[in-house]
N, C-alpha and C positions, 0 to 999 in steps of 0.2 A: 446344717440343720437350720430350719426356719420355723419360727413360731410367732404368734401375735400376743402382745401383752394386753393387760386390762384396758388400756387406753386406745386399743386398736392399732398400735404401731407394730409393723412387721419387723422382726429382728432375726438376723442371721447369726448363728453361733458356731464358731469353729470347734469341731470335735477334738482338735489337737490341743489348742491352748485355751479354749473357753472364751476367746475374744468375740465380741458382738459388733457387727457393722449394721447400722440402720440405713435403709434406703426409703425415705419418706416419699409417698406418692404425691404428684402434683395436685390431684383432686382428692381431698380427704373423704369425700362421699363415695369413693370408688368401692370400698369394702371388699378387698381382695379375699378370695376364697380358696382356690386351688392353684397349684404351681407344678410345672413340669419342665424338663429340658426340651428344647426344640431341636429340629433337624439342623438349624443354623448355629447351634452352640450357645445360644442365649437361653435365658429362663423366661418362660411364658406363664402368665397367670390370668385368672378370671377376675373381672371387676364386676362383681355381683350387683353392687348398688347403682351402676351406671350403664349396664348393658354393653360392656366392652371387654376386650382382652388386652392385656398389657404385655410388654416385652422389656426385660431388663438385661443389659449386658453385664458381663463380669466386672466391668469398670463402673457400673452403677448408672449408666444412661437409661432412662425410662421413656418409653413411647407407648401411647394407647391407640387402639384401633376400634372404631365403632362396629358393632354387630348390626344386622339389619333392623332390629327393634330395640329401642332403649329400655323397654320393660321386659326383656327376655330372661333376665336373671341367670347369667351363665354360672354354672357350678363346676363340675368336673372338667378336666382338660388333660389330653394326652397327645402324643404324636405317633403317626404310623405312615410309613412310606412317603416321607417328605411333606406331609401335611399335618396340621393340628386338627384335632377333633374336640369339640366342646359340647357338653350336655347343657341344654337350656331348660329352664323351669316351664317354658311354654309347651313342652312336650316334643321338642325338636332337637336335632343335632346340627351343629354348624361345622362345616369343613372349611379350613382356612389354609390356603396355599402359602407356603413359606419358601422364599428363595435362599439357597445356602450362601 
C-alpha cells in the first residue's frame, strides 16, 4: 500500500506487518500522482509537477523519463498489452512502449 504524507513523501506500508519503506524521488518537485504495475514488473508513476513518468524497481532504483511536453501534467497511468498509457492534463493520452 502506498500513500503520501503531509510533507509530500511517498510511503509504502506492508499490509502484513505495517512496516513502511520510503523511496524519496531524486527531484522533490516531481509531485508523483498515480502509480501502476508495468508489464516489466516494475512500478510506474506519473510525475505531475515535471511532465515525466517514473519507474521504480522493487529494489528501490528510480528512473524518470520525459514526456513530450514538460507542462503536460500527467495524472492517471495504467498498462495494456505491453505499453503504458498516461492521461495528460493537456487533453491528450501518452502511449509509452515498455520492454519486458
